[in-house]
C-alpha positions as CSV (number, residue, x, y, z in Angstrom):
1,X,104.3,81.7,106.1
2,X,101.5,81.8,106.5
3,X,99.9,79.1,104.4
4,X,98.0,77.2,107.1
5,X,95.1,78.1,109.3
6,X,96.1,78.0,112.9
7,X,93.7,77.2,115.8
8,X,94.0,78.2,119.4
9,X,91.6,77.5,122.3
10,X,89.3,80.4,121.3
11,X,90.7,81.8,118.0
12,X,91.2,81.0,114.4
13,X,94.2,82.6,112.7
14,X,93.5,82.6,109.0
15,X,96.1,83.6,106.4
16,X,95.2,87.0,105.1
17,X,95.1,86.4,101.4
18,X,94.4,89.1,98.7
19,X,91.0,87.7,98.1
20,X,90.1,87.7,101.9
21,X,91.5,91.3,102.2
22,X,89.3,92.4,99.2
23,X,86.3,90.8,100.8
24,X,86.9,92.5,104.1
25,X,87.3,95.9,102.4
26,X,84.1,95.4,100.4
27,X,82.0,94.2,103.4
28,X,83.2,95.4,106.8
29,X,82.0,93.4,109.7
30,X,80.3,96.3,111.4
31,X,81.8,95.2,114.7
32,X,84.8,97.4,114.6
33,X,86.8,95.6,111.9
34,X,88.3,96.8,109.8
35,X,89.2,99.9,111.8
36,X,90.9,102.9,110.4
37,X,94.3,101.4,111.3
38,X,93.5,98.2,109.4
39,X,92.6,99.8,106.1
40,X,96.1,100.3,104.8
41,X,97.2,96.8,105.6
42,X,94.1,95.4,103.9
43,X,94.5,97.6,100.8
44,X,98.2,96.6,100.4
45,X,97.4,92.9,100.9
46,X,94.4,93.1,98.4
47,X,96.7,94.6,95.8
48,X,99.4,92.0,95.8
49,X,99.6,88.4,94.5
50,X,103.2,88.0,95.7
51,X,103.1,85.2,98.2
52,X,106.3,86.5,99.9
53,X,104.7,89.8,100.6
54,X,101.8,88.2,102.6
55,X,102.8,87.4,106.2
56,X,99.7,88.3,108.0
57,X,96.9,86.4,109.8
58,X,93.3,87.5,110.3
59,X,92.2,86.8,113.9
60,X,88.7,85.5,114.2
61,X,86.7,84.8,117.4
62,X,83.3,83.1,117.0
63,X,83.6,83.6,113.2
64,X,84.1,87.4,113.5
65,X,87.3,89.2,112.6
66,X,88.9,90.9,115.7
67,X,92.3,91.8,114.5
68,X,95.5,91.0,112.6
69,X,98.9,89.8,113.4
70,X,102.0,88.7,111.5
71,X,105.6,89.4,110.7
72,X,107.0,92.8,109.7
73,X,109.5,92.2,107.0
74,X,111.9,89.4,106.2
75,X,114.1,87.6,108.6
76,X,117.2,89.7,109.3
77,X,120.7,88.3,108.6
78,X,121.2,88.0,112.4
79,X,118.1,85.8,112.7
80,X,115.7,88.5,114.1
81,X,112.1,88.3,113.1
82,X,109.9,91.2,114.0
83,X,106.2,90.6,114.7
84,X,103.2,92.9,115.1
85,X,99.6,92.7,116.1
86,X,96.5,94.7,116.4
87,X,93.1,94.0,118.0
88,X,89.9,96.0,117.7
89,X,89.0,97.8,120.8
90,X,86.1,95.6,121.9
91,X,88.4,92.5,121.8
92,X,91.1,94.0,124.0
93,X,91.6,93.0,127.6
94,X,90.2,89.4,127.1
95,X,93.5,87.5,126.5
96,X,93.0,87.2,122.8
97,X,96.2,89.0,122.0
98,X,98.3,86.8,124.3
99,X,96.7,83.7,122.9
100,X,97.2,84.8,119.2
101,X,100.8,86.2,119.7
102,X,101.8,83.1,121.6
103,X,100.6,80.8,118.8
104,X,102.4,83.0,116.2
105,X,105.6,82.8,118.3
106,X,105.4,79.0,118.4
107,X,105.2,78.9,114.6
108,X,107.9,81.5,114.0
109,X,110.4,79.9,116.4
110,X,110.3,76.7,114.3
111,X,111.3,78.6,111.2
112,X,114.8,78.1,109.8
113,X,117.4,80.6,111.0
114,X,115.2,82.3,113.6
115,X,117.3,83.3,116.6
116,X,115.0,85.8,118.3
117,X,111.6,87.4,118.0
118,X,111.2,91.1,118.4
119,X,108.3,93.6,118.7
120,X,108.2,97.4,119.0
121,X,105.8,99.0,121.4
122,X,104.8,102.7,121.7
123,X,105.7,104.2,125.1
124,X,102.6,104.2,127.2
125,X,101.0,101.1,125.6
126,X,101.0,99.2,128.9
127,X,98.7,96.5,127.6
128,X,101.0,95.5,124.8
129,X,104.0,95.7,127.1
130,X,102.3,93.3,129.6
131,X,101.3,91.0,126.8
132,X,104.9,90.6,125.6
133,X,106.2,90.2,129.1
134,X,103.7,87.4,129.8
135,X,105.1,85.6,126.7
136,X,108.7,85.9,127.9
137,X,109.8,89.0,126.0
138,X,112.2,91.4,127.7
139,X,112.6,95.1,127.0
140,X,116.0,95.5,125.3
141,X,118.2,98.2,123.9
142,X,117.7,99.1,120.2
143,X,114.1,100.3,119.5
144,X,113.5,102.7,116.7
145,X,113.0,106.3,117.5
146,X,110.0,106.7,119.8
147,X,109.4,103.0,120.4
148,X,110.5,100.4,122.9
149,X,112.0,97.2,121.7
150,X,111.1,93.8,123.2
151,X,112.9,90.6,122.4
152,X,112.6,86.8,123.1
153,X,115.3,84.3,122.2
154,X,114.1,81.3,120.2
155,X,114.5,77.9,122.0
156,X,118.0,76.7,121.6
157,X,119.4,80.1,120.8
158,X,121.6,82.1,123.1
159,X,120.1,85.5,123.8
160,X,121.8,88.0,121.5
161,X,120.5,91.1,123.3
162,X,121.1,93.0,126.4
163,X,118.2,93.7,128.8
164,X,117.9,97.3,129.8
165,X,119.6,97.6,133.2
166,X,117.9,99.3,136.2
167,X,114.4,99.1,134.9
168,X,111.7,96.9,136.1
169,X,109.8,96.3,132.8
170,X,108.3,92.8,133.1
């Protein structure tokens, strides 16, 4: 994962290979990608040839890069798979994030041993919170310091998390 290009209604999710990362670093699109927050990911990806270290897709709309998404680390022993995503500012608020994250969730949930998907969100990032809620994630106990944790059980898995009581979050 990933080794195949994924297609949604409006997006292409292209595996971010070292060669592609090097190309993006050498010739930025000029349309906000890569942004400052993308440079570290691109540099790390460009420097590795280890297939297991590459778990990221480049998001493209109309042939232009608009962000990245992928998994953060290996599948946990409990079957948790954390995902992350980032869109350039001009691409936000148009449903691209929901479309891309939904496609990634569908792929990840078919993976062996995956029991739930998780994502951490900074407090105050209402757009990201709403995106995850639209995709069936719930805010649960257990986020790292300074972050909120959202989780979604994979189909056929019993939820192994507790929703935060007394809060209307989705």
